Kinemage of the C-alpha trace (Angstrom):
@kinemage 1
@onewidth
@group {chain A} dominant
@subgroup {mainchain}
@vectorlist {calphas} color= white
{ca met a 1} P -31.214 -32.463 30.511
{ca ala a 2} L -31.407 -32.453 34.461
{ca arg a 3} L -29.132 -35.482 34.664
{ca ser a 4} L -26.423 -33.662 32.477
{ca ser a 5} L -26.686 -30.665 34.610
{ca ser a 6} L -26.215 -32.786 37.528
{ca trp a 7} L -23.345 -34.444 36.478
{ca tyr a 8} L -21.749 -31.209 35.106
{ca thr a 9} L -22.118 -29.501 38.613
{ca phe a 10} L -20.829 -32.749 40.396
{ca gly a 11} L -17.905 -32.670 38.057
{ca val a 12} L -17.005 -28.871 38.838
{ca ala a 13} L -17.499 -29.646 42.548
{ca val a 14} L -14.985 -32.599 42.403
{ca phe a 15} L -12.524 -30.193 40.461
{ca ala a 16} L -13.000 -27.428 43.005
{ca ala a 17} L -12.227 -29.725 45.786
{ca ile a 18} L -8.734 -30.090 44.691
{ca gly a 19} L -8.402 -26.533 46.672
{ca thr a 20} L -9.546 -28.385 50.012
{ca phe a 21} L -7.598 -31.556 49.068
{ca phe a 22} L -4.555 -29.480 49.732
{ca phe a 23} L -5.942 -28.785 53.194
{ca gly a 24} L -6.469 -32.493 53.933
{ca phe a 25} L -3.139 -33.445 52.230
{ca asp a 26} L -0.774 -30.923 53.529
{ca thr a 27} L -2.308 -31.055 56.897
{ca gly a 28} L -2.167 -35.074 57.099
{ca ile a 29} L 1.366 -35.231 55.555
{ca ala a 30} L 2.736 -33.268 58.683
{ca thr a 31} L 1.463 -36.458 60.760
{ca thr a 32} L 3.723 -38.943 58.926
{ca thr a 33} L 6.545 -36.468 57.924
{ca ile a 34} L 7.314 -35.838 61.850
{ca ala a 35} L 6.844 -39.573 62.405
{ca his a 36} L 9.930 -40.370 60.163
{ca gln a 37} L 13.112 -41.003 61.998
{ca ser a 38} L 14.915 -39.808 58.722
{ca trp a 39} L 13.125 -36.225 58.980
{ca ile a 40} L 14.017 -36.133 62.549
{ca glu a 41} L 17.450 -36.831 62.070
{ca tyr a 42} L 17.690 -34.512 59.054
{ca met a 43} L 16.071 -31.547 60.971
{ca gly a 44} L 18.520 -31.860 64.010
{ca his a 45} L 16.188 -33.708 66.486
{ca pro a 46} L 13.785 -31.063 67.095
{ca ser a 47} L 12.321 -30.387 70.194
{ca asn a 48} L 8.564 -30.919 71.333
{ca gly a 49} L 8.251 -27.033 70.903
{ca met a 50} L 9.751 -27.100 67.491
{ca thr a 51} L 7.539 -30.276 66.293
{ca gly a 52} L 4.783 -28.302 67.457
{ca ala a 53} L 5.735 -25.410 65.265
{ca val a 54} L 5.754 -27.451 62.035
{ca val a 55} L 2.034 -27.637 62.693
{ca ala a 56} L 1.415 -24.133 64.320
{ca val a 57} L 2.986 -21.977 61.633
{ca tyr a 58} L 1.052 -23.854 59.076
{ca ile a 59} L -2.181 -22.964 60.854
{ca ala a 60} L -1.010 -19.507 61.387
{ca gly a 61} L -0.505 -19.134 57.462
{ca glu a 62} L -3.971 -20.557 57.311
{ca ala a 63} L -5.375 -17.905 59.196
{ca val a 64} L -3.659 -15.227 57.362
{ca gly a 65} L -5.066 -16.727 54.100
{ca ala a 66} L -8.528 -16.585 55.618
{ca leu a 67} L -7.993 -12.835 56.681
{ca ile a 68} L -6.874 -12.130 52.962
{ca gln a 69} L -9.901 -13.739 51.496
{ca thr a 70} L -11.846 -11.494 53.876
{ca ala a 71} L -10.042 -8.421 52.619
{ca val a 72} L -10.105 -9.295 48.723
{ca gly a 73} L -12.183 -12.114 48.064
{ca asp a 74} L -15.301 -10.058 46.724
{ca lys a 75} L -12.994 -7.775 44.945
{ca leu a 76} L -11.159 -10.424 42.880
{ca gly a 77} L -14.325 -12.843 42.574
{ca arg a 78} L -14.375 -16.585 43.286
{ca ile a 79} L -12.374 -17.823 40.240
{ca arg a 80} L -9.459 -15.264 40.318
{ca phe a 81} L -9.026 -15.467 43.932
{ca met a 82} L -8.777 -19.218 43.936
{ca gln a 83} L -6.292 -18.976 40.974
{ca met a 84} L -4.163 -16.843 42.963
{ca met a 85} L -4.086 -19.367 45.850
{ca cys a 86} L -2.915 -22.231 43.455
{ca ile a 87} L 0.020 -20.087 42.674
{ca ile a 88} L 1.118 -19.568 46.279
{ca val a 89} L 0.301 -23.181 47.375
{ca thr a 90} L 2.453 -24.506 44.524
{ca ile a 91} L 5.242 -22.006 45.582
{ca gly a 92} L 4.933 -23.200 49.177
{ca val a 93} L 4.993 -27.028 48.485
{ca val a 94} L 7.968 -26.440 46.376
{ca ile a 95} L 9.962 -24.799 49.202
{ca gln a 96} L 8.927 -27.585 51.561
{ca thr a 97} L 9.950 -30.386 49.335
{ca ala a 98} L 13.324 -28.799 48.714
{ca ala a 99} L 14.031 -27.620 52.328
{ca val a 100} L 17.561 -28.073 53.555
{ca asn a 101} L 16.935 -26.849 57.118
{ca met a 102} L 13.954 -26.244 59.415
{ca gly a 103} L 13.760 -22.394 58.810
{ca met a 104} L 13.158 -23.313 54.931
{ca phe a 105} L 10.881 -25.974 55.917
{ca leu a 106} L 8.646 -23.807 57.900
{ca ala a 107} L 8.769 -20.902 55.433
{ca gly a 108} L 7.355 -23.545 52.937
{ca arg a 109} L 4.665 -24.481 55.464
{ca val a 110} L 3.665 -20.873 56.228
{ca leu a 111} L 3.128 -20.146 52.427
{ca ala a 112} L 1.179 -23.430 51.607
{ca gly a 113} L -0.966 -22.387 54.838
{ca ile a 114} L -1.819 -19.117 53.557
{ca ala a 115} L -3.159 -20.392 50.312
{ca val a 116} L -4.992 -23.460 51.909
{ca gly a 117} L -6.546 -21.101 54.375
{ca gly a 118} L -7.831 -18.870 51.403
{ca met a 119} L -8.923 -21.833 49.404
{ca val a 120} L -10.618 -23.761 52.203
{ca gly a 121} L -13.178 -21.002 53.010
{ca thr a 122} L -13.755 -20.028 49.264
{ca val a 123} L -14.203 -23.390 47.761
{ca pro a 124} L -17.601 -24.049 49.869
{ca ile a 125} L -18.684 -20.694 49.127
{ca tyr a 126} L -18.029 -21.093 45.597
{ca leu a 127} L -19.741 -24.474 45.487
{ca ser a 128} L -22.903 -23.464 47.604
{ca glu a 129} L -23.174 -20.645 44.981
{ca ile a 130} L -23.486 -22.864 41.874
{ca ser a 131} L -25.339 -25.703 43.209
{ca ala a 132} L -29.427 -26.297 43.177
{ca pro a 133} L -31.046 -26.108 46.620
{ca his a 134} L -32.124 -29.637 46.494
{ca gln a 135} L -28.528 -31.003 46.177
{ca arg a 136} L -26.489 -28.194 47.855
{ca gly a 137} L -25.641 -30.597 50.696
{ca leu a 138} L -24.078 -32.925 47.867
{ca ile a 139} L -22.319 -30.382 45.986
{ca gly a 140} L -21.343 -28.221 48.661
{ca gly a 141} L -20.193 -31.113 50.834
{ca ile a 142} L -17.964 -32.209 48.305
{ca ser a 143} L -15.353 -29.460 49.553
{ca gly a 144} L -15.316 -31.219 53.037
{ca cys a 145} L -14.663 -34.600 51.058
{ca gly a 146} L -11.783 -33.077 49.493
{ca ile a 147} L -10.362 -32.371 53.016
{ca ser a 148} L -10.894 -36.026 54.214
{ca phe a 149} L -9.590 -37.477 50.865
{ca gly a 150} L -6.493 -35.469 51.095
{ca thr a 151} L -5.989 -36.781 54.751
{ca met a 152} L -6.446 -40.382 53.585
{ca ala a 153} L -4.169 -39.986 50.696
{ca ser a 154} L -1.381 -38.370 52.971
{ca asn a 155} L -1.543 -40.874 55.374
{ca trp a 156} L -1.194 -43.857 52.814
{ca val a 157} L 1.609 -42.014 50.790
{ca gly a 158} L 3.408 -41.418 54.247
{ca phe a 159} L 2.921 -45.003 54.988
{ca ala a 160} L 4.298 -46.495 51.643
{ca cys a 161} L 7.242 -43.932 51.669
{ca gly a 162} L 8.053 -45.475 55.121
{ca tyr a 163} L 9.526 -48.647 52.970
{ca ala a 164} L 11.581 -46.330 50.837
{ca pro a 165} L 15.404 -46.489 51.325
{ca tyr a 166} L 16.214 -44.776 54.531
{ca gly a 167} L 16.980 -41.036 54.024
{ca ala a 168} L 15.181 -37.858 52.675
{ca val a 169} L 13.289 -39.484 50.080
{ca gln a 170} L 11.065 -40.885 52.688
{ca trp a 171} L 9.739 -37.472 53.508
{ca arg a 172} L 10.390 -35.379 50.283
{ca leu a 173} L 8.278 -37.553 47.896
{ca pro a 174} L 4.987 -37.172 49.804
{ca leu a 175} L 5.638 -33.401 49.973
{ca gly a 176} L 6.543 -33.231 46.227
{ca ile a 177} L 3.493 -35.208 45.316
{ca gln a 178} L 1.292 -32.015 45.930
{ca ile a 179} L 3.257 -29.928 43.415
{ca pro a 180} L 1.195 -30.743 40.084
{ca trp a 181} L -2.215 -30.374 41.835
{ca gly a 182} L -2.041 -26.296 42.135
{ca ile a 183} L -1.299 -26.283 38.430
{ca val a 184} L -4.000 -28.611 37.384
{ca met a 185} L -6.602 -26.768 39.313
{ca phe a 186} L -5.420 -23.305 37.962
{ca ile a 187} L -5.820 -24.714 34.205
{ca gly a 188} L -9.537 -25.796 35.222
{ca leu a 189} L -10.221 -22.541 36.775
{ca met a 190} L -8.980 -20.772 33.465
{ca thr a 191} L -10.980 -23.121 31.206
{ca phe a 192} L -14.189 -24.774 32.174
{ca met a 193} L -15.198 -23.873 35.720
{ca pro a 194} L -18.277 -21.469 35.409
{ca asn a 195} L -18.381 -18.149 37.445
{ca ser a 196} L -20.695 -17.978 40.398
{ca pro a 197} L -24.035 -16.329 38.818
{ca arg a 198} L -24.513 -14.647 42.243
{ca gln a 199} L -21.094 -12.943 42.321
{ca leu a 200} L -21.573 -11.872 38.796
{ca ile a 201} L -24.894 -10.195 39.825
{ca arg a 202} L -23.236 -8.560 42.789
{ca ser a 203} L -20.651 -7.084 40.342
{ca gly a 204} L -23.467 -5.819 38.099
{ca lys a 205} L -22.647 -8.423 35.297
{ca ile a 206} L -26.411 -9.527 34.892
{ca glu a 207} L -26.155 -10.880 31.268
{ca gln a 208} L -23.109 -13.019 32.195
{ca ala a 209} L -24.717 -14.209 35.340
{ca arg a 210} L -27.935 -15.145 33.421
{ca ile a 211} L -25.637 -17.100 30.914
{ca glu a 212} L -23.734 -18.886 33.781
{ca phe a 213} L -27.086 -19.503 35.580
{ca val a 214} L -28.671 -21.263 32.757
{ca arg a 215} L -25.297 -23.122 31.990
{ca ile a 216} L -25.470 -24.544 35.469
{ca arg a 217} L -29.278 -25.196 36.262
{ca lys a 218} L -30.360 -26.976 33.137
{ca asp a 219} L -32.370 -29.220 35.710
{ca leu a 220} L -34.975 -26.200 35.671
{ca his a 221} L -38.000 -25.910 33.248
{ca ser a 222} L -37.753 -22.471 31.529
{ca his a 223} L -40.505 -20.788 33.768
{ca glu a 224} L -38.625 -22.140 36.899
{ca ala a 225} L -35.153 -20.606 35.764
{ca gln a 226} L -36.790 -17.481 35.002
{ca glu a 227} L -38.355 -17.195 38.504
{ca glu a 228} L -35.436 -18.416 40.391
{ca phe a 229} L -32.873 -16.246 38.809
{ca ala a 230} L -35.343 -13.268 39.090
{ca leu a 231} L -35.622 -13.916 42.967
{ca met a 232} L -31.959 -14.396 43.197
{ca arg a 233} L -31.403 -11.175 41.481
{ca ala a 234} L -33.886 -9.251 43.528
{ca gln a 235} L -32.689 -10.602 46.868
{ca ile a 236} L -29.133 -9.715 45.910
{ca glu a 237} L -29.740 -6.229 44.476
{ca tyr a 238} L -32.143 -5.561 47.753
{ca glu a 239} L -29.351 -6.446 49.998
{ca gln a 240} L -26.576 -4.486 47.970
{ca glu a 241} L -28.886 -1.223 48.236
{ca arg a 242} L -28.626 -1.687 52.031
{ca glu a 243} L -25.153 -3.147 52.343
{ca val a 244} L -23.365 -2.292 55.512
{ca lys a 245} L -19.701 -1.236 55.444
{ca thr a 246} L -18.368 -1.637 58.875
{ca tyr a 247} L -18.012 -4.748 61.061
{ca gly a 248} L -19.844 -2.901 63.793
{ca gln a 249} L -23.014 -2.647 61.580
{ca ile a 250} L -22.464 -6.224 60.327
{ca phe a 251} L -22.584 -7.497 63.751
{ca lys a 252} L -25.479 -5.503 64.568
{ca leu a 253} L -27.973 -5.826 61.785
{ca phe a 254} L -26.826 -9.375 60.994
{ca lys a 255} L -25.450 -10.779 64.501
{ca his a 256} L -27.348 -13.993 64.264
{ca arg a 257} L -26.048 -15.053 60.947
{ca ala a 258} L -22.332 -13.762 61.378
{ca phe a 259} L -22.080 -15.305 64.900
{ca ala a 260} L -23.526 -18.634 63.752
{ca ser a 261} L -21.081 -18.926 60.914
{ca ile a 262} L -18.077 -18.027 63.151
{ca ala a 263} L -19.214 -20.245 65.954
{ca val a 264} L -19.775 -23.383 63.706
{ca gln a 265} L -16.063 -23.047 62.376
{ca thr a 266} L -14.848 -22.263 65.902
{ca met a 267} L -16.646 -25.342 67.159
{ca thr a 268} L -14.851 -27.771 64.884
{ca ser a 269} L -11.425 -26.715 66.074
{ca leu a 270} L -12.593 -27.062 69.683
{ca thr a 271} L -13.698 -30.693 69.196
{ca gly a 272} L -9.947 -31.429 69.129
{ca val a 273} L -10.074 -33.150 65.777
{ca asn a 274} L -7.008 -31.314 64.539
{ca val a 275} L -4.926 -32.241 67.818
{ca ile a 276} L -5.942 -35.852 67.325
{ca gln a 277} L -5.232 -35.926 63.663
{ca tyr a 278} L -2.019 -34.152 63.951
{ca tyr a 279} L -0.702 -36.156 66.791
{ca val a 280} L -2.514 -39.541 66.045
{ca thr a 281} L 1.009 -41.060 65.625
{ca ile a 282} L 2.133 -39.804 69.162
{ca leu a 283} L -1.181 -41.251 70.831
{ca leu a 284} L -0.504 -44.579 69.174
{ca lys a 285} L 2.914 -44.547 70.203
{ca ser a 286} L 2.016 -44.084 73.739
{ca leu a 287} L -0.035 -46.946 73.669
{ca gly a 288} L 3.339 -49.184 72.940
{ca ile a 289} L 2.421 -49.557 69.006
{ca lys a 290} L 5.614 -49.878 66.644
{ca ser a 291} L 6.361 -47.195 64.020
{ca his a 292} L 5.426 -49.088 60.721
{ca thr a 293} L 2.182 -50.216 62.513
{ca ile a 294} L 1.525 -46.602 63.605
{ca leu a 295} L 1.848 -45.559 59.910
{ca ala a 296} L -0.661 -48.238 58.747
{ca leu a 297} L -3.016 -47.305 61.577
{ca ala a 298} L -2.871 -43.659 60.413
{ca gly a 299} L -3.841 -44.798 56.858
{ca val a 300} L -6.573 -46.805 58.119
{ca tyr a 301} L -7.537 -43.553 60.129
{ca gly a 302} L -7.787 -41.618 57.073
{ca thr a 303} L -9.642 -43.939 54.953
{ca ile a 304} L -12.438 -44.333 57.570
{ca ala a 305} L -12.435 -40.397 57.704
{ca phe a 306} L -13.045 -40.269 53.831
{ca leu a 307} L -15.767 -43.098 53.519
{ca ser a 308} L -17.674 -41.679 56.534
{ca asn a 309} L -17.448 -38.186 55.017
{ca ala a 310} L -18.470 -39.463 51.361
{ca leu a 311} L -21.377 -41.669 52.653
{ca thr a 312} L -22.985 -39.195 54.658
{ca thr a 313} L -22.458 -36.351 52.148
{ca arg a 314} L -24.316 -38.507 49.628
{ca tyr a 315} L -26.867 -39.938 51.672
{ca leu a 316} L -27.602 -37.672 54.958
{ca thr a 317} L -26.753 -33.839 54.251
{ca asp a 318} L -29.712 -33.245 51.768
{ca gln a 319} L -32.012 -35.815 53.129
{ca trp a 320} L -31.441 -35.379 56.848
{ca gly a 321} L -30.414 -31.963 57.074
{ca arg a 322} L -27.515 -29.733 58.644
{ca arg a 323} L -29.057 -29.228 61.922
{ca lys a 324} L -29.666 -32.844 62.945
{ca met a 325} L -26.165 -33.593 61.572
{ca ile a 326} L -24.416 -30.932 63.694
{ca leu a 327} L -26.156 -31.912 66.949
{ca thr a 328} L -25.849 -35.689 66.157
{ca gly a 329} L -22.091 -35.184 65.615
{ca leu a 330} L -21.485 -32.969 68.681
{ca ser a 331} L -23.250 -35.429 71.077
{ca gly a 332} L -21.250 -38.429 69.673
{ca ile a 333} L -18.058 -36.518 70.090
{ca ile a 334} L -18.743 -35.928 73.724
{ca leu a 335} L -19.254 -39.495 74.582
{ca ile a 336} L -16.528 -40.742 72.452
{ca glu a 337} L -13.857 -38.496 73.774
{ca ile a 338} L -14.760 -39.534 77.426
{ca tyr a 339} L -14.497 -43.076 76.458
{ca thr a 340} L -11.269 -42.730 74.645
{ca ala a 341} L -9.605 -40.750 77.661
{ca val a 342} L -10.959 -43.685 80.078
{ca met a 343} L -9.498 -46.191 77.774
{ca gln a 344} L -6.017 -44.602 77.424
{ca arg a 345} L -5.863 -43.934 81.287
{ca glu a 346} L -6.587 -47.638 81.864
{ca phe a 347} L -4.460 -49.515 79.159
{ca gln a 348} L -1.764 -47.196 77.860
{ca asn a 349} L 0.936 -47.982 80.563
{ca thr a 350} L -0.016 -51.882 80.852
{ca asn a 351} L 0.609 -55.019 78.732
{ca asn a 352} L -3.168 -55.663 78.075
{ca asn a 353} L -3.187 -55.697 74.252
{ca val a 354} L -6.969 -56.274 74.200
{ca gly a 355} L -7.358 -53.180 76.113
{ca lys a 356} L -5.107 -50.925 73.992
{ca gly a 357} L -7.183 -52.191 71.061
{ca phe a 358} L -10.138 -50.544 72.860
{ca ala a 359} L -8.092 -47.400 73.309
{ca val a 360} L -7.220 -47.470 69.565
{ca leu a 361} L -10.993 -48.167 68.902
{ca gly a 362} L -11.825 -44.800 70.570
{ca ile a 363} L -9.714 -42.767 67.960
{ca tyr a 364} L -11.522 -44.510 65.222
{ca leu a 365} L -15.067 -43.982 66.651
{ca phe a 366} L -14.138 -40.144 66.653
{ca val a 367} L -13.036 -40.163 63.252
{ca val a 368} L -16.292 -41.769 62.048
{ca cys a 369} L -18.349 -39.212 64.037
{ca tyr a 370} L -16.391 -36.126 63.207
{ca tyr a 371} L -15.943 -36.709 59.632
{ca gly a 372} L -19.382 -38.505 59.169
{ca met a 373} L -21.389 -35.640 60.858
{ca leu a 374} L -19.479 -32.562 61.046
{ca asn a 375} L -16.642 -32.064 58.532
{ca ser a 376} L -18.371 -31.179 55.383
{ca thr a 377} L -21.570 -30.027 56.963
{ca thr a 378} L -19.905 -27.166 59.105
{ca trp a 379} L -17.943 -25.482 56.214
{ca leu a 380} L -21.104 -25.733 54.099
{ca tyr a 381} L -23.429 -24.482 56.728
{ca gly a 382} L -21.020 -21.548 57.550
{ca ala a 383} L -21.080 -20.553 53.968
{ca glu a 384} L -24.749 -20.868 53.195
{ca ile a 385} L -26.310 -19.072 56.064
{ca leu a 386} L -24.667 -15.587 55.116
{ca pro a 387} L -26.180 -12.993 52.930
{ca met a 388} L -24.363 -12.660 49.534
{ca ser a 389} L -22.923 -9.348 50.499
{ca leu a 390} L -21.124 -10.733 53.677
{ca arg a 391} L -20.476 -14.358 52.478
{ca ser a 392} L -16.613 -13.772 51.647
{ca lys a 393} L -16.028 -11.417 54.590
{ca ile a 394} L -17.684 -13.528 57.351
{ca met a 395} L -16.735 -16.770 56.074
{ca gly a 396} L -13.114 -15.690 56.037
{ca leu a 397} L -13.437 -14.242 59.718
{ca ala a 398} L -14.862 -17.664 60.512
{ca ala a 399} L -12.168 -19.738 58.894
{ca ala a 400} L -9.613 -17.403 60.745
{ca ser a 401} L -11.200 -18.016 64.017
{ca his a 402} L -11.109 -21.943 63.155
{ca phe a 403} L -7.361 -21.602 62.403
{ca ile a 404} L -6.461 -19.152 65.280
{ca val a 405} L -8.022 -21.591 67.804
{ca asn a 406} L -6.157 -24.523 66.169
{ca val a 407} L -2.838 -22.701 66.665
{ca ala a 408} L -3.288 -22.629 70.374
{ca ile a 409} L -4.572 -26.143 71.019
{ca thr a 410} L -1.936 -27.906 68.513
{ca glu a 411} L 0.878 -25.977 69.661
{ca ala a 412} L 0.154 -27.239 73.284
{ca gly a 413} L -0.367 -30.772 71.850
{ca pro a 414} L 2.756 -32.508 72.360
{ca ser a 415} L 3.354 -30.746 75.780
{ca ala a 416} L -0.136 -31.164 76.911
{ca phe a 417} L -0.132 -35.114 76.050
{ca ala a 418} L 3.327 -35.259 77.883
{ca thr a 419} L 1.890 -33.841 80.990
{ca ile a 420} L -1.703 -34.313 81.612
{ca his a 421} L -1.976 -37.206 79.221
{ca glu a 422} L -5.464 -38.278 78.314
{ca asn a 423} L -6.968 -35.663 80.302
{ca tyr a 424} L -6.637 -33.113 77.503
{ca tyr a 425} L -9.552 -34.860 76.047
{ca tyr a 426} L -11.753 -33.337 78.753
{ca val a 427} L -10.751 -29.910 77.678
{ca phe a 428} L -12.353 -30.621 74.376
{ca val a 429} L -15.449 -32.397 75.782
{ca gly a 430} L -16.170 -29.093 77.910
{ca tyr a 431} L -16.138 -26.969 74.614
{ca thr a 432} L -17.973 -29.564 72.587
{ca leu a 433} L -20.735 -29.441 75.409
{ca phe a 434} L -20.991 -25.724 75.086
{ca phe a 435} L -21.382 -25.660 71.373
{ca leu a 436} L -23.962 -28.448 71.370
{ca val a 437} L -26.090 -26.108 73.560
{ca thr a 438} L -25.315 -23.128 71.147
{ca ala a 439} L -26.400 -25.156 68.146
{ca tyr a 440} L -29.437 -26.397 69.528
{ca phe a 441} L -30.786 -23.110 70.308
{ca tyr a 442} L -29.407 -20.809 67.599
{ca phe a 443} L -28.786 -22.962 64.385
{ca pro a 444} L -31.789 -23.277 62.232
{ca glu a 445} L -32.203 -25.945 59.437
{ca thr a 446} L -31.308 -24.666 55.871
{ca arg a 447} L -31.843 -27.792 53.658
{ca his a 448} L -33.702 -27.471 50.345
{ca lys a 449} L -33.891 -23.636 50.691
{ca thr a 450} L -32.222 -21.307 48.140
{ca leu a 451} L -29.357 -19.377 49.483
{ca glu a 452} L -31.907 -16.390 49.224
{ca glu a 453} L -34.804 -18.062 51.028
{ca ile a 454} L -32.295 -19.058 54.067
{ca ala a 455} L -32.726 -15.114 55.001
{ca ser a 456} L -36.154 -16.159 56.500
{ca ala a 457} L -34.834 -18.478 58.789
{ca phe a 458} L -32.974 -15.754 60.550
{ca gly a 459} L -35.866 -13.388 60.550
{ca asp a 460} L -34.286 -11.314 57.688
{ca lys a 461} L -36.468 -10.162 54.905
{ca val a 462} L -36.886 -12.326 51.516
{ca val a 463} L -37.850 -10.342 48.515
{ca thr a 464} L -41.051 -11.516 47.107
{ca leu a 465} L -41.629 -11.058 43.117
{ca thr a 466} L -44.612 -9.385 41.370
{ca glu a 467} L -46.112 -10.727 38.113
{ca arg a 468} L -44.502 -7.889 36.314
{ca asp a 469} L -40.889 -8.823 37.707
{ca leu a 470} L -41.512 -12.236 36.271
{ca ala a 471} L -42.832 -11.098 33.009
{ca val a 472} L -39.899 -8.955 32.521
{ca glu a 473} L -37.538 -11.894 33.411
{ca gln a 474} L -39.307 -14.126 30.816
{ca thr a 475} L -39.141 -11.508 28.315
{ca val a 476} L -35.130 -11.202 28.557
{ca phe a 477} L -34.665 -15.228 28.682
{ca glu a 478} L -36.880 -15.567 25.726
{ca gly a 479} L -35.065 -12.916 23.850
{ca lys a 480} L -31.689 -14.100 24.671
{ca ala a 481} L -32.532 -17.616 23.486
{ca ala a 482} L -34.004 -16.133 20.292
{ca thr a 483} L -30.731 -14.257 19.309
{ca gly a 484} L -28.499 -17.209 20.460
{ca his a 485} L -27.030 -14.948 23.346
{ca ile a 486} L -28.048 -17.649 25.946
{ca glu a 487} L -28.771 -21.374 25.589
{ca ser a 488} L -32.404 -22.210 25.127
{ca ile a 489} L -34.048 -24.027 28.002
{ca ala a 490} L -37.439 -24.261 26.448
{ca glu a 491} L -36.973 -28.035 25.483
{ca asp a 492} L -36.879 -28.704 29.336
{ca asp a 493} L -40.721 -28.157 29.193
{ca lys a 494} L -41.312 -31.053 26.661
């Protein structure tokens, strides 16, 4: 029974990760799109600033989508909100694929960005709320794996389309591949994907929440299910009774949790990951590498990103813990970016191919460290440390912060690499060092705790249950099972 429950939750997580796949694919496809000479000519040889705008308007759209999540995410609920984002992203990618000028292309990028911005914050929230404490790192981390899988897929699709006959097909086909996925995810959300029991409790739908909880958590014995559901319900209702309405009150009463969630998302942008990812083709070109080889190396970049992400999500996040992964990832990135800056300074304008190989190695070391340690961990950590009443609101602000910072540093990317060259890395080294110190002192460990128990790690109250509370919950569970309104879990005790 426990095995079937794990596979069911795993399957739901993989399906939900289509939402974050969009983030990785539509972000990554810009890397190969702007590298195609056919796109450059079709769009009238855009300037460095306009090339940066292809990236920047997308990220600006993501920030808007994250703020929409903050405003309406709780009102619509996880499922309906993701359905709305599926519709918007489908429209956006259709417009990009059919674009006949730069204005139309940018409009499609904005719409797709809005949808992805709303989705990328909601998926880890949803997965953290339906997963068991002992495997939340795996289930919640799958949302990050969706990002890296999308990055890998976009890079290889862009490489393959480089061999297509010269013309618009080289860049339209990779964009068009995205169109069916929003529709597929929408159907899944309508049919077999469960509602979050925690969201249902918050909405006052206790009986439906109980049914969904038992459906998801078949790994529990009956008495364990009764106790965990009772504690979950009691904590959420306790927080609802004391729910704060203004952001001033939120940052006064929950400042540690709110600031930690926002900081962990802002931190990821300021490592420079998006700058390196968007402009990896430009960085490789500066080393004298030819165009088809550049696209192949970008595909290898994406593959390493996904494999690193998948392996650590499976074998480290639940076993080692979030805090250790974040601290290790930030420390590694500092050392790797210094190494990469030195290698590029020494070899990018020389004929030393071995030296250039060491410079390229720095880019790949970065992707192993970032995607292996931070990509899934930070999105999950930012969601799971928040109380239920604030999870969508603050996670939306955190995602918006992530995207807004990205707008600035990616828009500056082409110009920065053209003027200060490899010294741009040192900007990210400074920011990453700051966040390393912040994480060391302010990020507590969360692994193997229920979402409700995490409150204690931040000094907030966790509700305790009386024998009467448990007896009432047991009576309800047994009564519902007897009448067929809830699936019996008594056989788990055998």
